[in-house]
PyMOL CGO cylinders between C-alpha atoms (Angstrom):
from pymol import cmd
from pymol.cgo import CYLINDER

trace = [
    CYLINDER, 146.38, 303.57, 228.34, 148.54, 301.47, 226.02, 0.3, 1, 1, 1, 1, 1, 1,
    CYLINDER, 148.54, 301.47, 226.02, 146.27, 300.37, 223.18, 0.3, 1, 1, 1, 1, 1, 1,
    CYLINDER, 146.27, 300.37, 223.18, 147.11, 298.23, 220.17, 0.3, 1, 1, 1, 1, 1, 1,
    CYLINDER, 147.11, 298.23, 220.17, 144.84, 298.67, 217.17, 0.3, 1, 1, 1, 1, 1, 1,
    CYLINDER, 144.84, 298.67, 217.17, 144.82, 295.65, 214.87, 0.3, 1, 1, 1, 1, 1, 1,
    CYLINDER, 144.82, 295.65, 214.87, 143.72, 296.80, 211.44, 0.3, 1, 1, 1, 1, 1, 1,
    CYLINDER, 143.72, 296.80, 211.44, 144.51, 299.85, 209.30, 0.3, 1, 1, 1, 1, 1, 1,
    CYLINDER, 144.51, 299.85, 209.30, 141.27, 300.15, 207.36, 0.3, 1, 1, 1, 1, 1, 1,
    CYLINDER, 141.27, 300.15, 207.36, 138.65, 302.85, 207.87, 0.3, 1, 1, 1, 1, 1, 1,
    CYLINDER, 138.65, 302.85, 207.87, 137.75, 301.78, 211.41, 0.3, 1, 1, 1, 1, 1, 1,
    CYLINDER, 137.75, 301.78, 211.41, 141.33, 301.15, 212.47, 0.3, 1, 1, 1, 1, 1, 1,
    CYLINDER, 141.33, 301.15, 212.47, 142.41, 304.52, 211.12, 0.3, 1, 1, 1, 1, 1, 1,
    CYLINDER, 142.41, 304.52, 211.12, 139.54, 306.28, 212.90, 0.3, 1, 1, 1, 1, 1, 1,
    CYLINDER, 139.54, 306.28, 212.90, 140.49, 304.60, 216.17, 0.3, 1, 1, 1, 1, 1, 1,
    CYLINDER, 140.49, 304.60, 216.17, 144.11, 305.66, 215.81, 0.3, 1, 1, 1, 1, 1, 1,
    CYLINDER, 144.11, 305.66, 215.81, 142.99, 309.24, 215.12, 0.3, 1, 1, 1, 1, 1, 1,
    CYLINDER, 142.99, 309.24, 215.12, 140.70, 309.49, 218.13, 0.3, 1, 1, 1, 1, 1, 1,
    CYLINDER, 140.70, 309.49, 218.13, 142.85, 307.52, 220.58, 0.3, 1, 1, 1, 1, 1, 1,
    CYLINDER, 142.85, 307.52, 220.58, 146.00, 309.53, 219.89, 0.3, 1, 1, 1, 1, 1, 1,
    CYLINDER, 146.00, 309.53, 219.89, 144.02, 312.76, 220.26, 0.3, 1, 1, 1, 1, 1, 1,
    CYLINDER, 144.02, 312.76, 220.26, 142.81, 311.52, 223.65, 0.3, 1, 1, 1, 1, 1, 1,
    CYLINDER, 142.81, 311.52, 223.65, 146.40, 310.96, 224.80, 0.3, 1, 1, 1, 1, 1, 1,
    CYLINDER, 146.40, 310.96, 224.80, 146.57, 307.17, 224.69, 0.3, 1, 1, 1, 1, 1, 1,
    CYLINDER, 146.57, 307.17, 224.69, 149.78, 305.38, 223.72, 0.3, 1, 1, 1, 1, 1, 1,
    CYLINDER, 149.78, 305.38, 223.72, 148.70, 303.83, 220.44, 0.3, 1, 1, 1, 1, 1, 1,
    CYLINDER, 148.70, 303.83, 220.44, 150.31, 301.09, 218.39, 0.3, 1, 1, 1, 1, 1, 1,
    CYLINDER, 150.31, 301.09, 218.39, 148.84, 300.05, 215.05, 0.3, 1, 1, 1, 1, 1, 1,
    CYLINDER, 148.84, 300.05, 215.05, 149.46, 296.88, 213.11, 0.3, 1, 1, 1, 1, 1, 1,
    CYLINDER, 149.46, 296.88, 213.11, 147.92, 295.32, 210.04, 0.3, 1, 1, 1, 1, 1, 1,
    CYLINDER, 147.92, 295.32, 210.04, 148.38, 292.54, 207.51, 0.3, 1, 1, 1, 1, 1, 1,
    CYLINDER, 148.38, 292.54, 207.51, 149.68, 295.30, 205.20, 0.3, 1, 1, 1, 1, 1, 1,
    CYLINDER, 149.68, 295.30, 205.20, 152.64, 296.71, 207.12, 0.3, 1, 1, 1, 1, 1, 1,
    CYLINDER, 152.64, 296.71, 207.12, 153.04, 299.62, 204.71, 0.3, 1, 1, 1, 1, 1, 1,
    CYLINDER, 153.04, 299.62, 204.71, 149.47, 300.74, 205.32, 0.3, 1, 1, 1, 1, 1, 1,
    CYLINDER, 149.47, 300.74, 205.32, 149.94, 300.49, 209.09, 0.3, 1, 1, 1, 1, 1, 1,
    CYLINDER, 149.94, 300.49, 209.09, 153.05, 302.65, 208.80, 0.3, 1, 1, 1, 1, 1, 1,
    CYLINDER, 153.05, 302.65, 208.80, 151.14, 305.23, 206.76, 0.3, 1, 1, 1, 1, 1, 1,
    CYLINDER, 151.14, 305.23, 206.76, 148.36, 305.40, 209.35, 0.3, 1, 1, 1, 1, 1, 1,
    CYLINDER, 148.36, 305.40, 209.35, 150.88, 305.82, 212.17, 0.3, 1, 1, 1, 1, 1, 1,
    CYLINDER, 150.88, 305.82, 212.17, 152.78, 308.51, 210.30, 0.3, 1, 1, 1, 1, 1, 1,
    CYLINDER, 152.78, 308.51, 210.30, 149.57, 310.49, 209.78, 0.3, 1, 1, 1, 1, 1, 1,
    CYLINDER, 149.57, 310.49, 209.78, 148.75, 310.56, 213.49, 0.3, 1, 1, 1, 1, 1, 1,
    CYLINDER, 148.75, 310.56, 213.49, 151.46, 311.96, 215.80, 0.3, 1, 1, 1, 1, 1, 1,
    CYLINDER, 151.46, 311.96, 215.80, 151.84, 309.79, 218.88, 0.3, 1, 1, 1, 1, 1, 1,
    CYLINDER, 151.84, 309.79, 218.88, 151.03, 306.54, 217.09, 0.3, 1, 1, 1, 1, 1, 1,
    CYLINDER, 151.03, 306.54, 217.09, 153.58, 303.95, 216.08, 0.3, 1, 1, 1, 1, 1, 1,
    CYLINDER, 153.58, 303.95, 216.08, 153.41, 301.07, 213.64, 0.3, 1, 1, 1, 1, 1, 1,
    CYLINDER, 153.41, 301.07, 213.64, 154.48, 297.69, 214.99, 0.3, 1, 1, 1, 1, 1, 1,
    CYLINDER, 154.48, 297.69, 214.99, 154.92, 294.25, 213.40, 0.3, 1, 1, 1, 1, 1, 1,
    CYLINDER, 154.92, 294.25, 213.40, 151.87, 292.00, 213.48, 0.3, 1, 1, 1, 1, 1, 1,
    CYLINDER, 151.87, 292.00, 213.48, 153.74, 289.27, 215.35, 0.3, 1, 1, 1, 1, 1, 1,
    CYLINDER, 153.74, 289.27, 215.35, 153.59, 290.06, 219.07, 0.3, 1, 1, 1, 1, 1, 1,
    CYLINDER, 153.59, 290.06, 219.07, 151.84, 293.39, 218.51, 0.3, 1, 1, 1, 1, 1, 1,
    CYLINDER, 151.84, 293.39, 218.51, 149.63, 293.06, 221.60, 0.3, 1, 1, 1, 1, 1, 1,
    CYLINDER, 149.63, 293.06, 221.60, 152.15, 291.89, 224.15, 0.3, 1, 1, 1, 1, 1, 1,
    CYLINDER, 152.15, 291.89, 224.15, 152.82, 295.33, 225.65, 0.3, 1, 1, 1, 1, 1, 1,
    CYLINDER, 152.82, 295.33, 225.65, 149.21, 296.56, 225.43, 0.3, 1, 1, 1, 1, 1, 1,
    CYLINDER, 149.21, 296.56, 225.43, 146.69, 297.21, 228.18, 0.3, 1, 1, 1, 1, 1, 1,
    CYLINDER, 146.69, 297.21, 228.18, 143.91, 296.69, 225.63, 0.3, 1, 1, 1, 1, 1, 1,
    CYLINDER, 143.91, 296.69, 225.63, 143.58, 295.52, 222.05, 0.3, 1, 1, 1, 1, 1, 1,
    CYLINDER, 143.58, 295.52, 222.05, 141.09, 296.97, 219.56, 0.3, 1, 1, 1, 1, 1, 1,
    CYLINDER, 141.09, 296.97, 219.56, 140.24, 294.32, 216.98, 0.3, 1, 1, 1, 1, 1, 1,
    CYLINDER, 140.24, 294.32, 216.98, 139.49, 296.35, 213.85, 0.3, 1, 1, 1, 1, 1, 1,
    CYLINDER, 139.49, 296.35, 213.85, 139.74, 293.63, 211.21, 0.3, 1, 1, 1, 1, 1, 1,
    CYLINDER, 139.74, 293.63, 211.21, 136.98, 291.91, 209.31, 0.3, 1, 1, 1, 1, 1, 1,
    CYLINDER, 136.98, 291.91, 209.31, 135.40, 289.03, 211.19, 0.3, 1, 1, 1, 1, 1, 1,
    CYLINDER, 135.40, 289.03, 211.19, 136.88, 286.44, 208.83, 0.3, 1, 1, 1, 1, 1, 1,
    CYLINDER, 136.88, 286.44, 208.83, 140.40, 287.64, 209.68, 0.3, 1, 1, 1, 1, 1, 1,
    CYLINDER, 140.40, 287.64, 209.68, 139.85, 288.21, 213.39, 0.3, 1, 1, 1, 1, 1, 1,
    CYLINDER, 139.85, 288.21, 213.39, 141.08, 285.01, 215.03, 0.3, 1, 1, 1, 1, 1, 1,
    CYLINDER, 141.08, 285.01, 215.03, 144.18, 284.72, 212.84, 0.3, 1, 1, 1, 1, 1, 1,
    CYLINDER, 144.18, 284.72, 212.84, 145.07, 288.35, 213.57, 0.3, 1, 1, 1, 1, 1, 1,
    CYLINDER, 145.07, 288.35, 213.57, 144.69, 287.84, 217.32, 0.3, 1, 1, 1, 1, 1, 1,
    CYLINDER, 144.69, 287.84, 217.32, 146.76, 284.66, 217.31, 0.3, 1, 1, 1, 1, 1, 1,
    CYLINDER, 146.76, 284.66, 217.31, 149.52, 286.50, 215.49, 0.3, 1, 1, 1, 1, 1, 1,
    CYLINDER, 149.52, 286.50, 215.49, 149.39, 289.38, 217.97, 0.3, 1, 1, 1, 1, 1, 1,
    CYLINDER, 149.39, 289.38, 217.97, 150.93, 287.33, 220.77, 0.3, 1, 1, 1, 1, 1, 1,
    CYLINDER, 150.93, 287.33, 220.77, 149.90, 286.09, 224.18, 0.3, 1, 1, 1, 1, 1, 1,
    CYLINDER, 149.90, 286.09, 224.18, 146.52, 287.52, 225.11, 0.3, 1, 1, 1, 1, 1, 1,
    CYLINDER, 146.52, 287.52, 225.11, 145.89, 285.79, 228.44, 0.3, 1, 1, 1, 1, 1, 1,
    CYLINDER, 145.89, 285.79, 228.44, 144.30, 288.33, 230.77, 0.3, 1, 1, 1, 1, 1, 1,
    CYLINDER, 144.30, 288.33, 230.77, 144.22, 291.06, 228.12, 0.3, 1, 1, 1, 1, 1, 1,
    CYLINDER, 144.22, 291.06, 228.12, 141.11, 292.99, 227.17, 0.3, 1, 1, 1, 1, 1, 1,
    CYLINDER, 141.11, 292.99, 227.17, 140.13, 292.57, 223.52, 0.3, 1, 1, 1, 1, 1, 1,
    CYLINDER, 140.13, 292.57, 223.52, 137.59, 295.08, 222.20, 0.3, 1, 1, 1, 1, 1, 1,
    CYLINDER, 137.59, 295.08, 222.20, 135.81, 293.25, 219.39, 0.3, 1, 1, 1, 1, 1, 1,
    CYLINDER, 135.81, 293.25, 219.39, 134.22, 295.64, 216.89, 0.3, 1, 1, 1, 1, 1, 1,
    CYLINDER, 134.22, 295.64, 216.89, 133.60, 293.02, 214.18, 0.3, 1, 1, 1, 1, 1, 1,
    CYLINDER, 133.60, 293.02, 214.18, 130.34, 292.07, 212.49, 0.3, 1, 1, 1, 1, 1, 1,
    CYLINDER, 130.34, 292.07, 212.49, 129.92, 288.75, 210.63, 0.3, 1, 1, 1, 1, 1, 1,
    CYLINDER, 129.92, 288.75, 210.63, 128.73, 290.32, 207.38, 0.3, 1, 1, 1, 1, 1, 1,
    CYLINDER, 128.73, 290.32, 207.38, 127.95, 288.70, 204.06, 0.3, 1, 1, 1, 1, 1, 1,
    CYLINDER, 127.95, 288.70, 204.06, 129.93, 289.77, 201.01, 0.3, 1, 1, 1, 1, 1, 1,
    CYLINDER, 129.93, 289.77, 201.01, 127.31, 292.37, 200.03, 0.3, 1, 1, 1, 1, 1, 1,
    CYLINDER, 127.31, 292.37, 200.03, 127.13, 293.73, 203.63, 0.3, 1, 1, 1, 1, 1, 1,
    CYLINDER, 127.13, 293.73, 203.63, 123.37, 293.24, 203.64, 0.3, 1, 1, 1, 1, 1, 1,
    CYLINDER, 123.37, 293.24, 203.64, 123.22, 290.18, 205.90, 0.3, 1, 1, 1, 1, 1, 1,
    CYLINDER, 123.22, 290.18, 205.90, 124.94, 288.24, 208.68, 0.3, 1, 1, 1, 1, 1, 1,
    CYLINDER, 124.94, 288.24, 208.68, 126.72, 284.93, 208.21, 0.3, 1, 1, 1, 1, 1, 1,
    CYLINDER, 126.72, 284.93, 208.21, 125.99, 283.73, 211.77, 0.3, 1, 1, 1, 1, 1, 1,
    CYLINDER, 125.99, 283.73, 211.77, 123.47, 284.64, 214.46, 0.3, 1, 1, 1, 1, 1, 1,
    CYLINDER, 123.47, 284.64, 214.46, 120.57, 283.49, 216.64, 0.3, 1, 1, 1, 1, 1, 1,
    CYLINDER, 120.57, 283.49, 216.64, 122.47, 280.81, 218.59, 0.3, 1, 1, 1, 1, 1, 1,
    CYLINDER, 122.47, 280.81, 218.59, 125.97, 282.33, 218.48, 0.3, 1, 1, 1, 1, 1, 1,
    CYLINDER, 125.97, 282.33, 218.48, 127.70, 285.62, 217.68, 0.3, 1, 1, 1, 1, 1, 1,
    CYLINDER, 127.70, 285.62, 217.68, 131.01, 286.67, 216.19, 0.3, 1, 1, 1, 1, 1, 1,
    CYLINDER, 131.01, 286.67, 216.19, 132.12, 287.89, 219.62, 0.3, 1, 1, 1, 1, 1, 1,
    CYLINDER, 132.12, 287.89, 219.62, 131.38, 284.52, 221.24, 0.3, 1, 1, 1, 1, 1, 1,
    CYLINDER, 131.38, 284.52, 221.24, 133.21, 282.65, 218.49, 0.3, 1, 1, 1, 1, 1, 1,
    CYLINDER, 133.21, 282.65, 218.49, 136.24, 284.91, 218.97, 0.3, 1, 1, 1, 1, 1, 1,
    CYLINDER, 136.24, 284.91, 218.97, 136.10, 284.39, 222.74, 0.3, 1, 1, 1, 1, 1, 1,
    CYLINDER, 136.10, 284.39, 222.74, 135.97, 280.60, 222.26, 0.3, 1, 1, 1, 1, 1, 1,
    CYLINDER, 135.97, 280.60, 222.26, 139.00, 280.73, 219.97, 0.3, 1, 1, 1, 1, 1, 1,
    CYLINDER, 139.00, 280.73, 219.97, 140.95, 282.97, 222.40, 0.3, 1, 1, 1, 1, 1, 1,
    CYLINDER, 140.95, 282.97, 222.40, 139.93, 281.57, 225.83, 0.3, 1, 1, 1, 1, 1, 1,
    CYLINDER, 139.93, 281.57, 225.83, 142.55, 283.51, 227.79, 0.3, 1, 1, 1, 1, 1, 1,
    CYLINDER, 142.55, 283.51, 227.79, 141.43, 286.90, 226.50, 0.3, 1, 1, 1, 1, 1, 1,
    CYLINDER, 141.43, 286.90, 226.50, 138.70, 289.05, 228.08, 0.3, 1, 1, 1, 1, 1, 1,
    CYLINDER, 138.70, 289.05, 228.08, 136.54, 289.84, 225.07, 0.3, 1, 1, 1, 1, 1, 1,
    CYLINDER, 136.54, 289.84, 225.07, 134.12, 292.76, 225.06, 0.3, 1, 1, 1, 1, 1, 1,
    CYLINDER, 134.12, 292.76, 225.06, 131.81, 293.62, 222.18, 0.3, 1, 1, 1, 1, 1, 1,
    CYLINDER, 131.81, 293.62, 222.18, 131.82, 297.36, 221.53, 0.3, 1, 1, 1, 1, 1, 1,
    CYLINDER, 131.82, 297.36, 221.53, 131.78, 299.97, 218.75, 0.3, 1, 1, 1, 1, 1, 1,
    CYLINDER, 131.78, 299.97, 218.75, 130.31, 297.47, 216.25, 0.3, 1, 1, 1, 1, 1, 1,
    CYLINDER, 130.31, 297.47, 216.25, 127.27, 299.73, 215.69, 0.3, 1, 1, 1, 1, 1, 1,
    CYLINDER, 127.27, 299.73, 215.69, 129.43, 302.80, 214.95, 0.3, 1, 1, 1, 1, 1, 1,
    CYLINDER, 129.43, 302.80, 214.95, 130.30, 303.68, 211.35, 0.3, 1, 1, 1, 1, 1, 1,
    CYLINDER, 130.30, 303.68, 211.35, 133.91, 304.63, 210.63, 0.3, 1, 1, 1, 1, 1, 1,
    CYLINDER, 133.91, 304.63, 210.63, 132.79, 308.11, 209.54, 0.3, 1, 1, 1, 1, 1, 1,
    CYLINDER, 132.79, 308.11, 209.54, 131.05, 308.68, 212.88, 0.3, 1, 1, 1, 1, 1, 1,
    CYLINDER, 131.05, 308.68, 212.88, 134.07, 307.41, 214.80, 0.3, 1, 1, 1, 1, 1, 1,
    CYLINDER, 134.07, 307.41, 214.80, 136.43, 309.62, 212.82, 0.3, 1, 1, 1, 1, 1, 1,
    CYLINDER, 136.43, 309.62, 212.82, 134.25, 312.75, 213.04, 0.3, 1, 1, 1, 1, 1, 1,
    CYLINDER, 134.25, 312.75, 213.04, 133.42, 312.37, 216.73, 0.3, 1, 1, 1, 1, 1, 1,
    CYLINDER, 133.42, 312.37, 216.73, 130.49, 311.42, 218.93, 0.3, 1, 1, 1, 1, 1, 1,
    CYLINDER, 130.49, 311.42, 218.93, 128.82, 314.81, 219.28, 0.3, 1, 1, 1, 1, 1, 1,
    CYLINDER, 128.82, 314.81, 219.28, 125.79, 315.08, 216.98, 0.3, 1, 1, 1, 1, 1, 1,
    CYLINDER, 125.79, 315.08, 216.98, 124.77, 318.47, 218.38, 0.3, 1, 1, 1, 1, 1, 1,
    CYLINDER, 124.77, 318.47, 218.38, 121.88, 319.51, 220.64, 0.3, 1, 1, 1, 1, 1, 1,
    CYLINDER, 121.88, 319.51, 220.64, 123.40, 317.50, 223.46, 0.3, 1, 1, 1, 1, 1, 1,
    CYLINDER, 123.40, 317.50, 223.46, 123.13, 314.21, 221.55, 0.3, 1, 1, 1, 1, 1, 1,
    CYLINDER, 123.13, 314.21, 221.55, 126.09, 311.85, 221.75, 0.3, 1, 1, 1, 1, 1, 1,
    CYLINDER, 126.09, 311.85, 221.75, 126.53, 308.59, 219.89, 0.3, 1, 1, 1, 1, 1, 1,
    CYLINDER, 126.53, 308.59, 219.89, 126.25, 305.60, 222.19, 0.3, 1, 1, 1, 1, 1, 1,
    CYLINDER, 126.25, 305.60, 222.19, 128.61, 302.65, 222.34, 0.3, 1, 1, 1, 1, 1, 1,
    CYLINDER, 128.61, 302.65, 222.34, 126.99, 299.42, 223.51, 0.3, 1, 1, 1, 1, 1, 1,
    CYLINDER, 126.99, 299.42, 223.51, 129.31, 297.16, 225.51, 0.3, 1, 1, 1, 1, 1, 1,
    CYLINDER, 129.31, 297.16, 225.51, 128.67, 293.46, 226.19, 0.3, 1, 1, 1, 1, 1, 1,
    CYLINDER, 128.67, 293.46, 226.19, 131.04, 291.14, 228.02, 0.3, 1, 1, 1, 1, 1, 1,
    CYLINDER, 131.04, 291.14, 228.02, 131.23, 288.45, 230.68, 0.3, 1, 1, 1, 1, 1, 1,
    CYLINDER, 131.23, 288.45, 230.68, 134.16, 290.38, 232.19, 0.3, 1, 1, 1, 1, 1, 1,
    CYLINDER, 134.16, 290.38, 232.19, 133.42, 293.48, 234.23, 0.3, 1, 1, 1, 1, 1, 1,
    CYLINDER, 133.42, 293.48, 234.23, 137.04, 294.57, 233.81, 0.3, 1, 1, 1, 1, 1, 1,
    CYLINDER, 137.04, 294.57, 233.81, 136.70, 294.34, 230.04, 0.3, 1, 1, 1, 1, 1, 1,
    CYLINDER, 136.70, 294.34, 230.04, 133.48, 296.36, 230.14, 0.3, 1, 1, 1, 1, 1, 1,
    CYLINDER, 133.48, 296.36, 230.14, 135.13, 299.01, 232.30, 0.3, 1, 1, 1, 1, 1, 1,
    CYLINDER, 135.13, 299.01, 232.30, 138.12, 299.20, 229.96, 0.3, 1, 1, 1, 1, 1, 1,
    CYLINDER, 138.12, 299.20, 229.96, 135.86, 299.60, 226.93, 0.3, 1, 1, 1, 1, 1, 1,
    CYLINDER, 135.86, 299.60, 226.93, 133.90, 302.25, 228.82, 0.3, 1, 1, 1, 1, 1, 1,
    CYLINDER, 133.90, 302.25, 228.82, 137.07, 304.17, 229.63, 0.3, 1, 1, 1, 1, 1, 1,
    CYLINDER, 137.07, 304.17, 229.63, 138.21, 304.03, 226.01, 0.3, 1, 1, 1, 1, 1, 1,
    CYLINDER, 138.21, 304.03, 226.01, 134.83, 305.13, 224.65, 0.3, 1, 1, 1, 1, 1, 1,
    CYLINDER, 134.83, 305.13, 224.65, 134.35, 307.94, 227.13, 0.3, 1, 1, 1, 1, 1, 1,
    CYLINDER, 134.35, 307.94, 227.13, 137.91, 309.19, 226.65, 0.3, 1, 1, 1, 1, 1, 1,
    CYLINDER, 137.91, 309.19, 226.65, 137.09, 309.86, 222.98, 0.3, 1, 1, 1, 1, 1, 1,
    CYLINDER, 137.09, 309.86, 222.98, 133.73, 311.44, 223.72, 0.3, 1, 1, 1, 1, 1, 1,
    CYLINDER, 133.73, 311.44, 223.72, 131.18, 308.65, 223.34, 0.3, 1, 1, 1, 1, 1, 1,
    CYLINDER, 131.18, 308.65, 223.34, 128.38, 307.74, 225.72, 0.3, 1, 1, 1, 1, 1, 1,
    CYLINDER, 128.38, 307.74, 225.72, 128.28, 304.13, 226.92, 0.3, 1, 1, 1, 1, 1, 1,
    CYLINDER, 128.28, 304.13, 226.92, 125.41, 301.70, 227.43, 0.3, 1, 1, 1, 1, 1, 1,
    CYLINDER, 125.41, 301.70, 227.43, 125.96, 298.45, 229.34, 0.3, 1, 1, 1, 1, 1, 1,
    CYLINDER, 125.96, 298.45, 229.34, 124.46, 295.76, 227.07, 0.3, 1, 1, 1, 1, 1, 1,
    CYLINDER, 124.46, 295.76, 227.07, 124.92, 292.86, 229.46, 0.3, 1, 1, 1, 1, 1, 1,
    CYLINDER, 124.92, 292.86, 229.46, 126.82, 289.60, 228.94, 0.3, 1, 1, 1, 1, 1, 1,
    CYLINDER, 126.82, 289.60, 228.94, 128.79, 288.67, 225.85, 0.3, 1, 1, 1, 1, 1, 1,
    CYLINDER, 128.79, 288.67, 225.85, 125.94, 286.52, 224.52, 0.3, 1, 1, 1, 1, 1, 1,
    CYLINDER, 125.94, 286.52, 224.52, 124.03, 289.75, 223.92, 0.3, 1, 1, 1, 1, 1, 1,
    CYLINDER, 124.03, 289.75, 223.92, 126.37, 290.39, 221.03, 0.3, 1, 1, 1, 1, 1, 1,
    CYLINDER, 126.37, 290.39, 221.03, 123.74, 288.24, 219.28, 0.3, 1, 1, 1, 1, 1, 1,
    CYLINDER, 123.74, 288.24, 219.28, 121.54, 291.34, 219.46, 0.3, 1, 1, 1, 1, 1, 1,
    CYLINDER, 121.54, 291.34, 219.46, 124.24, 293.94, 218.83, 0.3, 1, 1, 1, 1, 1, 1,
    CYLINDER, 124.24, 293.94, 218.83, 125.49, 292.38, 215.62, 0.3, 1, 1, 1, 1, 1, 1,
    CYLINDER, 125.49, 292.38, 215.62, 122.03, 292.38, 213.94, 0.3, 1, 1, 1, 1, 1, 1,
    CYLINDER, 122.03, 292.38, 213.94, 121.60, 295.96, 215.19, 0.3, 1, 1, 1, 1, 1, 1,
    CYLINDER, 121.60, 295.96, 215.19, 124.78, 296.83, 213.33, 0.3, 1, 1, 1, 1, 1, 1,
    CYLINDER, 124.78, 296.83, 213.33, 123.37, 295.05, 210.28, 0.3, 1, 1, 1, 1, 1, 1,
    CYLINDER, 123.37, 295.05, 210.28, 120.25, 297.21, 210.43, 0.3, 1, 1, 1, 1, 1, 1,
    CYLINDER, 120.25, 297.21, 210.43, 122.41, 300.33, 210.76, 0.3, 1, 1, 1, 1, 1, 1,
    CYLINDER, 122.41, 300.33, 210.76, 124.39, 299.26, 207.70, 0.3, 1, 1, 1, 1, 1, 1,
    CYLINDER, 124.39, 299.26, 207.70, 121.15, 298.71, 205.77, 0.3, 1, 1, 1, 1, 1, 1,
    CYLINDER, 121.15, 298.71, 205.77, 119.93, 302.20, 206.69, 0.3, 1, 1, 1, 1, 1, 1,
    CYLINDER, 119.93, 302.20, 206.69, 123.30, 303.68, 205.72, 0.3, 1, 1, 1, 1, 1, 1,
    CYLINDER, 123.30, 303.68, 205.72, 123.77, 301.91, 202.40, 0.3, 1, 1, 1, 1, 1, 1,
    CYLINDER, 123.77, 301.91, 202.40, 120.59, 300.02, 201.44, 0.3, 1, 1, 1, 1, 1, 1,
    CYLINDER, 120.59, 300.02, 201.44, 118.21, 302.87, 202.35, 0.3, 1, 1, 1, 1, 1, 1,
    CYLINDER, 118.21, 302.87, 202.35, 120.63, 305.58, 201.28, 0.3, 1, 1, 1, 1, 1, 1,
    CYLINDER, 120.63, 305.58, 201.28, 120.84, 307.46, 204.59, 0.3, 1, 1, 1, 1, 1, 1,
    CYLINDER, 120.84, 307.46, 204.59, 124.63, 307.60, 204.45, 0.3, 1, 1, 1, 1, 1, 1,
    CYLINDER, 124.63, 307.60, 204.45, 127.22, 306.75, 207.09, 0.3, 1, 1, 1, 1, 1, 1,
    CYLINDER, 127.22, 306.75, 207.09, 126.70, 309.77, 209.34, 0.3, 1, 1, 1, 1, 1, 1,
    CYLINDER, 126.70, 309.77, 209.34, 124.09, 307.88, 211.37, 0.3, 1, 1, 1, 1, 1, 1,
    CYLINDER, 124.09, 307.88, 211.37, 124.10, 305.82, 214.58, 0.3, 1, 1, 1, 1, 1, 1,
    CYLINDER, 124.10, 305.82, 214.58, 121.58, 303.94, 216.75, 0.3, 1, 1, 1, 1, 1, 1,
    CYLINDER, 121.58, 303.94, 216.75, 120.84, 305.36, 220.20, 0.3, 1, 1, 1, 1, 1, 1,
    CYLINDER, 120.84, 305.36, 220.20, 118.50, 304.37, 223.05, 0.3, 1, 1, 1, 1, 1, 1,
    CYLINDER, 118.50, 304.37, 223.05, 116.12, 307.13, 224.13, 0.3, 1, 1, 1, 1, 1, 1,
    CYLINDER, 116.12, 307.13, 224.13, 115.12, 307.31, 227.78, 0.3, 1, 1, 1, 1, 1, 1,
    CYLINDER, 115.12, 307.31, 227.78, 112.02, 309.08, 229.03, 0.3, 1, 1, 1, 1, 1, 1,
    CYLINDER, 112.02, 309.08, 229.03, 112.96, 311.82, 231.49, 0.3, 1, 1, 1, 1, 1, 1,
]
cmd.load_cgo(trace, "trace")
């Protein structure tokens, strides 16, 4: 799959690492072009591309920016009509201990409203960069789960294929409005990781009775 990763921070870098290992054709772009080039150079098979028009040749776009930068980054990336956008953002406060929006709307829904031609799917927002970079296998048969929410079945399937190709389990979390639940879940995970001192090698999973 041709995948453009927008963002060269910890999450963007982890995506480039895992996606290139899985054999995808990966392009990476970022506001800092030098950083994007460094990430691409460190991962054979990836290439750095300019921010303008970065998504035009992609089958899917992974939005790995902060929420505040998300819409501007997507608009710069080129025409997104009919393209799948995997939104991993969380609308976090400056101290990472709260959300700036919620209850009646989510970051994913706001992004979808701003980019009406794109097929937005919420996914990977509950996964720490360390977990993404190190891999989904926690041992004893336990895999980290990626929750996917979208109004587009094609977008959900694309996110599923991406997640499974890099070793993660997938849980269908329903329509895009359910990002209103997934984003607070990510906030709780961040609290456990940083506020409660559990570290970033953790992830939420849903346990099913056999």
